[in-house]
N, C-alpha and C positions, 0 to 999 in steps of 0.2 A: 547648690557651687553657682550651676548658671545664674541663676537668678539675682544674688547678693555682688556678682564681681565681675565673670566673664559679663552678660548684658549688658551692663554698663562701656566695656568695652568693644566691644562688637557695637554699639550704639557709636561709638565717636572714629571706628575704622572705617564706619559707614558716613555719618555724617562730613568728615572733615575730607574725603576727599568727594563729596557730591558737592557740598560747598564751592571747592577747587571747580570740578568738571562743571558747574550751572551757572561759575561768574561773568559770565556774559550774558545768562538771561538774566541774574537777580538785577544787572548793573542798567542793564536797558529798561530794567522793568522799572528802576527807584526811580530811573530819568524821565522814563512817560510818567506817570504817576505826578513827580513835581513839575512835567511842563504844562500838565493839564489846568491846572487852577491853582499850581503855589505852594499847594499844604504838601505836607508832611506825606514819603513814600513810604511809611511803616507808618502800622494799625498800632498799638498797643493797649491790651482789654484785663483786666484780671478774672482768672480763671481760679478753677480749685482743681486743685494739684495734691500729690502726695499727701496721706493721714489729711486731706482737705482741708487745706494749708495751702493759698492763695496765691499767682505766682502771675508775671506777668507775661502773658502769651503777644507776637510778634506774627504780625502777615503782613500782606502785601495790602494798603489801603483803597480798597474795591469802588467805596461810598464818598461823595463831598466833604467836606469835612465838618465837622458836628455834628455828624447826622450822630442818632440814640445809640448808645448799643442795648441792642436784640435778640436774642438765640437766635441761631443761624435758621429755626421753624418760621420765624416771623418776616424774614428779611425780604419776602414777596410785599409788605405794606412799603418795604424801602425805595428812596431812586439811590439806584445803581450807577457808576458811570459806564458810558463805553467800552470804554479801556480795560474797566472794572467789572466788566460782563468777561470777556473775551480769557483777564486771568482764574477771573471763577471756575467756567468752564474747564480751561485749563489745568485748573490747580495749583497757577503758578500764584495764588495767594498764602498757596501754605508754605513755601518753600523759608521765607523766616523763620520758620519756626525748627530747623537744620541749626537755626543756633541758640533756640530756645535748647537741644538736643547737646551740644554743646558743653553749653551752662550747666547742664545735669538738671532742670525742669521739668526739660519732657525723655521720653526716651522711642525710638521709633517705631517702637509695638506698646500699644498699652492702651487703653477707654480712650475714646478723643476724650480733649477738657471741655467741661461745662462751665458755664457763668454758676455764678453764684445764687440770683436770680431764679433756675433754674430746678427748683427747691423741689421736686418729685425726684427727678431723676439724682441729682446728688444723695438725699437724703436714703432711697434704696441704694444707692454705691457706697453709701459709707456703714450703712446698721448690717449690709452684708458681703465689706469686706475685698469690696473694687479699686479702694484707695490705698487700700495695704502695696499698690504699684501705682511707678511712674504713667502720667497719662502722654501716649502714645500719637505720636504721626500720623498711626494707620492703629486699626484693630482689628477685632472678633466681629463688632458689631458693623465694620464698616466696609467689609466685606459682606457681609448675607445682610448689608440691608436694603428696605426698597421708601419710595417717597411716603415720610409721613409715618414712619414708623413710629408704631406708640412707646411711650418714655421707659414701660415699665418690661418689655420688651427689651429694648436699646439694654436697658441697667443690668437684664437676665445672660445679655449675653458679655456684658461688663466680666460680671460675675464670675460669669462664668470661665472668663480667659484671665481673671485674678487666680483663678485657683487651682488653671492647670500650669502653668505657666513650665514652658521649655524651649528651647533653643528648636527643637525641630517644629513644635509648632509657633514660635517666633518666624521660624522659615517659611511656610507654607499662608502665614498672614501675611509673610513680606509679600514673595509670587502671587499670592491671589490677589492680593493689591493692584497689578500691572493689570490683572484683569477688569477688575471694578473701575478702574482709567479708563478701559477703553471701552465702556458703557457711553451709552449714548449722553449724555449729560442735563443736568436740571434746565428749567425754564427759570430768567429771572429775567 
């Protein structure tokens, strides 16, 4: 019952007030990005979602306009704007995903959405039921992450989450995410 009814209700009850409370940060971030080079503030990217279907993920743009789409593990090879470094380190770049949650493309908790080009991860998730739930803003793999986590380990965390979705598991992941956000940020 939680997985199919209450989880969506909780997503809305968290995402909507979060957007309202964080709207000054969202607005200021969008303005700064727009002013730095005139390009769009929001970066849209196709990601793999529920049942392996693509959806458009929203993020604040942290790279110059027309930068190639690559997996997050490959971003060290790309140029990131000075403000982009700040919004990535502070995870502000993820705030537009609250709108993905309101649209129903994502959930607060679930496997992080992968690029279709991350074939090994996508295939492992498809084969083992991790795409039976919506991708999330945070997830079990994220709170248990470490630098350069192997794809198979990440997929195992995602599969474990999808097989055991409960209110208490989601609450624990949400609370643990705050601890994750306090960890030293990755270097960009």
